[in-house]
C-alpha positions as a printed NumPy array, in Angstrom:
array([[100.538,  53.41 , 133.545],
       [ 98.24 ,  52.609, 130.577],
       [ 99.931,  51.176, 127.527],
       [ 98.787,  54.08 , 125.288],
       [100.635,  56.605, 127.415],
       [103.899,  54.688, 127.909],
       [107.071,  55.908, 126.315],
       [108.075,  54.124, 123.098],
       [110.966,  51.713, 123.24 ],
       [112.385,  53.062, 119.971],
       [112.593,  56.775, 119.285],
       [112.799,  57.989, 115.679],
       [115.835,  60.16 , 116.385],
       [116.44 ,  60.757, 112.69 ],
       [112.87 ,  62.055, 112.172],
       [113.205,  64.315, 115.205],
       [116.507,  65.752, 114.017],
       [115.198,  66.276, 110.479],
       [112.065,  67.996, 111.804],
       [114.321,  70.354, 113.775],
       [116.438,  70.994, 110.678],
       [113.323,  71.659, 108.622],
       [112.042,  74.102, 111.205],
       [115.34 ,  75.972, 111.245],
       [115.39 ,  76.17 , 107.433],
       [111.751,  77.28 , 107.208],
       [112.141,  79.917, 109.95 ],
       [115.221,  81.442, 108.331],
       [113.705,  81.57 , 104.842],
       [110.25 ,  82.736, 105.878],
       [111.698,  85.334, 108.268],
       [113.728,  86.767, 105.404],
       [110.678,  86.861, 103.099],
       [108.531,  88.538, 105.76 ],
       [111.264,  91.103, 106.371],
       [111.777,  91.753, 102.675],
       [108.154,  91.819, 101.457],
       [106.154,  93.082, 104.429],
       [108.858,  95.497, 105.605],
       [108.844,  94.239, 109.181],
       [112.03 ,  94.672, 111.152],
       [114.192,  91.565, 111.44 ],
       [113.199,  90.746, 114.997],
       [109.454,  90.936, 114.222],
       [109.725,  88.931, 111.031],
       [111.712,  86.171, 112.772],
       [109.141,  86.165, 115.608],
       [106.286,  85.749, 113.109],
       [108.211,  83.039, 111.205],
       [108.889,  81.128, 114.425],
       [105.29 ,  81.407, 115.575],
       [103.832,  80.354, 112.223],
       [106.142,  77.382, 111.806],
       [106.019,  76.06 , 115.356],
       [102.213,  76.363, 115.554],
       [101.717,  74.755, 112.144],
       [104.183,  71.957, 113.034],
       [102.431,  71.249, 116.329],
       [ 99.051,  71.25 , 114.635],
       [100.377,  69.024, 111.833],
       [101.872,  66.461, 114.214],
       [ 98.706,  66.421, 116.304],
       [ 96.687,  65.813, 113.172],
       [ 99.095,  63.059, 112.177],
       [ 98.749,  61.337, 115.554],
       [ 94.957,  61.55 , 115.288],
       [ 94.93 ,  60.027, 111.785],
       [ 97.672,  57.421, 112.245],
       [ 95.645,  54.979, 114.411],
       [ 92.881,  54.695, 111.793],
       [ 95.254,  53.953, 108.899],
       [ 95.217,  50.443, 107.402],
       [ 97.992,  48.102, 108.517],
       [ 99.772,  48.303, 105.129],
       [ 99.897,  52.095, 105.287],
       [101.192,  51.972, 108.869],
       [103.991,  49.579, 107.947],
       [104.985,  51.743, 104.948],
       [105.018,  54.805, 107.168],
       [107.164,  53.139, 109.82 ],
       [109.508,  51.787, 107.164],
       [110.032,  55.276, 105.802],
       [110.411,  56.963, 109.211],
       [112.896,  54.433, 110.575],
       [114.698,  53.149, 107.477],
       [114.117,  55.849, 104.821],
       [112.676,  53.4  , 102.306],
       [109.335,  52.19 , 101.023],
       [108.474,  48.54 , 100.598],
       [105.725,  49.202,  98.047],
       [106.406,  51.268,  94.901],
       [102.83 ,  52.621,  94.631],
       [103.228,  54.364,  98.011],
       [105.329,  57.104,  96.46 ],
       [102.433,  58.343,  94.322],
       [100.271,  58.586,  97.452],
       [103.06 ,  60.465,  99.217],
       [103.272,  63.023,  96.386],
       [ 99.512,  63.567,  96.554],
       [ 99.598,  63.961, 100.327],
       [102.483,  66.419, 100.006],
       [100.412,  68.676,  97.764],
       [ 97.586,  68.605, 100.261],
       [100.042,  69.336, 103.097],
       [101.531,  72.293, 101.188],
       [ 98.187,  74.017, 100.667],
       [ 96.936,  73.175, 104.175],
       [100.15 ,  74.557, 105.655],
       [ 99.87 ,  77.668, 103.482],
       [ 96.312,  78.333, 104.678],
       [ 97.256,  77.646, 108.293],
       [100.313,  79.935, 108.16 ],
       [ 98.283,  82.691, 106.506],
       [ 95.579,  82.477, 109.166],
       [ 98.187,  82.395, 111.94 ],
       [100.01 ,  85.383, 110.471],
       [ 96.745,  87.298, 110.126],
       [ 95.779,  86.486, 113.738],
       [ 99.211,  87.467, 115.028],
       [ 99.213,  90.763, 113.142],
       [ 95.717,  91.595, 114.357],
       [ 96.526,  90.53 , 117.903],
       [ 99.774,  92.485, 118.015],
       [ 98.199,  95.391, 116.098],
       [100.946,  95.76 , 113.459],
       [ 98.736,  96.715, 110.544],
       [ 95.566,  97.985, 112.134],
       [ 96.953, 100.892, 114.111],
       [ 94.248, 102.932, 115.747],
       [ 93.23 , 105.592, 113.273],
       [ 90.612, 108.274, 113.57 ],
       [ 87.244, 107.045, 112.484],
       [ 86.398, 107.926, 108.909],
       [ 83.616, 110.414, 108.489],
       [ 83.026, 110.512, 104.77 ],
       [ 82.114, 107.731, 102.378],
       [ 85.326, 108.314, 100.436],
       [ 87.49 , 107.782, 103.557],
       [ 85.638, 104.551, 104.329],
       [ 86.218, 103.302, 100.767],
       [ 89.927, 104.199, 100.931],
       [ 90.407, 102.38 , 104.26 ],
       [ 88.516,  99.341, 102.885],
       [ 90.769,  99.286,  99.8  ],
       [ 93.842,  99.626, 102.037],
       [ 92.847,  96.543, 104.047],
       [ 92.122,  94.558, 100.856],
       [ 95.582,  95.473,  99.526],
       [ 97.201,  94.47 , 102.828],
       [ 95.299,  91.189, 102.847],
       [ 96.407,  90.44 ,  99.269],
       [ 99.973,  91.306, 100.226],
       [ 99.789,  88.893, 103.206],
       [ 98.464,  86.079, 100.983],
       [101.157,  86.64 ,  98.388],
       [103.947,  86.915, 100.943],
       [102.8  ,  83.812, 102.816],
       [102.556,  81.864,  99.595],
       [106.041,  82.909,  98.504],
       [107.547,  82.214, 101.958],
       [105.864,  78.796, 102.189],
       [106.922,  77.904,  98.612],
       [110.511,  78.851,  99.241],
       [110.746,  76.948, 102.504],
       [109.101,  73.876, 100.978],
       [111.481,  74.033,  98.064],
       [114.498,  74.152, 100.374],
       [113.153,  71.276, 102.459],
       [112.521,  69.266,  99.268],
       [116.116,  69.834,  98.175],
       [117.334,  68.604, 101.598],
       [115.137,  65.506, 101.291],
       [116.433,  64.831,  97.769],
       [119.996,  65.166,  98.982],
       [119.205,  62.847, 101.874],
       [117.844,  60.215,  99.492],
       [120.775,  60.607,  97.106],
       [123.412,  60.268,  99.826],
       [123.6  ,  56.413,  99.608],
       [123.97 ,  56.699,  95.818],
       [126.847,  59.165,  96.148],
       [128.887,  56.92 ,  98.473]])
């Protein structure tokens, strides 16, 4: 078996468990927001929240594993130190992490919005088959309706993503404060 495909000798169990916790938190919060703002039933909103978060997590990890091999050695060691030991060896790394987190937030927001839009179109939740408009006024009204729905999806996705990121940030802060509390 090639060395690139072999199983690692050390598994980051803590990172895996925290990723699972973050997914559960995000799915619960975003499902509630979708149910409340878009007026989906609970089952549909939870389905959309699961799909958005699992797909965006898989895409994010794949992107991470594509970028990680080209990182400089210092960045790799900092990353491994944080994943395995929850600490940074270089103080300046935290400013880079904050910048990367902002990029991740907006990238995740765009990805979740696109995934939600694709799911809604694919499952035909918003665009129910209506009779074709005959007058110019009907065409304008339908166009305005789709613009309003699109704006509502953007706003709802932004609120859901913000709330889930806030909850995850609180969990991370509590995780970092736990040695201080003891």
